[in-house]
C-alpha positions in Angstrom: 44.6 -43.7 -25.4 43.3 -43.8 -28.9 40.5 -46.2 -29.8 42.7 -47.9 -32.5 45.4 -48.7 -29.9 42.8 -50.1 -27.6 41.3 -52.3 -30.3 44.8 -53.6 -31.3 45.5 -54.3 -27.7 42.2 -56.2 -27.4 43.0 -58.3 -30.5 46.5 -59.2 -29.3 45.2 -60.0 -25.9 42.5 -62.3 -27.4 45.1 -64.1 -29.5 47.3 -64.6 -26.5 44.3 -65.9 -24.4 43.5 -68.4 -27.2 47.0 -69.6 -27.4 47.3 -70.1 -23.6 44.0 -72.0 -23.5 44.9 -74.1 -26.4 48.3 -74.9 -24.8 46.6 -75.8 -21.5 44.0 -78.1 -23.3 46.4 -79.7 -25.7 49.7 -79.9 -23.8 49.3 -79.2 -20.0 46.3 -81.3 -19.2 47.6 -84.4 -21.0 50.9 -83.9 -19.1 48.8 -84.0 -15.9 47.0 -87.2 -17.0 43.8 -85.4 -18.0 42.5 -86.4 -21.4 39.7 -84.5 -23.0 37.9 -85.6 -26.1 39.0 -83.7 -29.2 35.4 -82.5 -29.8 35.3 -81.0 -26.3 38.6 -79.3 -26.9 37.5 -77.8 -30.2 34.2 -76.8 -28.6 35.9 -74.9 -25.8 38.3 -73.1 -28.2 35.3 -72.2 -30.5 33.3 -70.8 -27.6 36.3 -68.8 -26.5 36.8 -67.5 -30.0 33.1 -66.6 -30.3 33.3 -64.7 -27.0 36.4 -62.8 -28.1 34.7 -61.8 -31.4 31.5 -60.8 -29.5 33.4 -58.6 -27.0 35.5 -57.1 -29.8 32.4 -56.0 -31.7 30.9 -54.5 -28.5 34.1 -52.7 -27.7 34.4 -51.4 -31.2 30.9 -50.0 -31.2 31.4 -48.4 -27.8 34.6 -46.7 -28.9 33.0 -45.5 -32.2 30.3 -43.5 -30.3 31.1 -39.9 -29.7 31.8 -39.4 -26.0 29.8 -36.6 -24.4 31.6 -34.6 -21.7 29.5 -33.9 -18.6 29.5 -30.2 -19.7 27.9 -31.1 -23.1 25.3 -33.1 -21.3 24.3 -30.1 -19.2 23.0 -28.0 -22.1 19.2 -28.1 -22.1 18.8 -29.5 -18.6 16.4 -27.9 -16.2 17.1 -27.0 -12.6 16.4 -24.6 -9.8 18.1 -21.4 -8.7 19.5 -21.7 -5.2 20.6 -18.1 -4.8 19.6 -14.9 -6.5 21.2 -14.7 -10.0 21.9 -11.0 -10.6 23.5 -12.1 -12.8 25.8 -14.5 -10.9 24.7 -17.1 -8.4 24.2 -20.8 -7.8 21.8 -23.3 -9.3 21.0 -27.0 -8.7 20.9 -29.4 -11.7 19.7 -32.8 -10.6 21.8 -33.3 -7.4 24.7 -31.0 -8.3 25.3 -27.4 -7.4 26.8 -25.2 -10.1 28.0 -21.6 -10.4 25.8 -19.9 -13.0 25.2 -16.6 -14.7 21.8 -15.5 -15.9 21.4 -14.5 -19.6 18.1 -12.7 -19.1 18.3 -10.5 -16.0 17.6 -11.4 -12.4 16.5 -14.8 -11.4 15.0 -15.3 -7.9 15.8 -18.3 -5.6 13.5 -21.2 -6.3 12.8 -20.2 -9.9 13.1 -22.9 -12.5 16.0 -22.5 -14.9 17.3 -24.1 -18.1 21.0 -24.4 -19.1 21.9 -22.6 -22.3 25.6 -23.3 -22.4 28.7 -24.2 -20.4 31.9 -22.3 -20.1 34.4 -24.1 -18.0 32.6 -24.8 -14.7 30.1 -22.0 -15.1 26.7 -22.4 -16.6 24.8 -19.8 -18.5 21.1 -20.2 -17.7 17.8 -18.5 -18.3 14.6 -18.5 -16.3 12.3 -21.3 -17.5 9.2 -19.8 -19.1 5.9 -20.9 -17.5 3.6 -22.7 -19.9 0.3 -21.1 -20.8 -1.6 -23.6 -18.6 0.4 -22.7 -15.5 -0.1 -18.9 -15.7 -2.6 -17.5 -13.3 -5.7 -15.9 -14.6 
């Protein structure tokens, strides 16, 4: 569903809610013998209107943000090779196991990897380079 449709639906829904609450406060409660002071009725309607505006603004901001697919989020993540990648194998990224292909030759099980790109459900990875501090010698 498009964001504009969702926002229109939210606005119409808020207007209907306001009308129903106003009808309950101004007509139904007096029919049942419950009388509320006018100031309280106005206060309740004002608070409901403020809540509707607040949630509308939050919804609009959330819908305006570009949604990242899980695949887009994988690029740049680090993980561990579970099997030998020569060039195909499996890697673990966080707690998920993915099919992967090595972009730079063979990768041994246990080697740290970094995700370069995603094609469907297959990751292209490279062996993570050790920093100068970690190299023996």
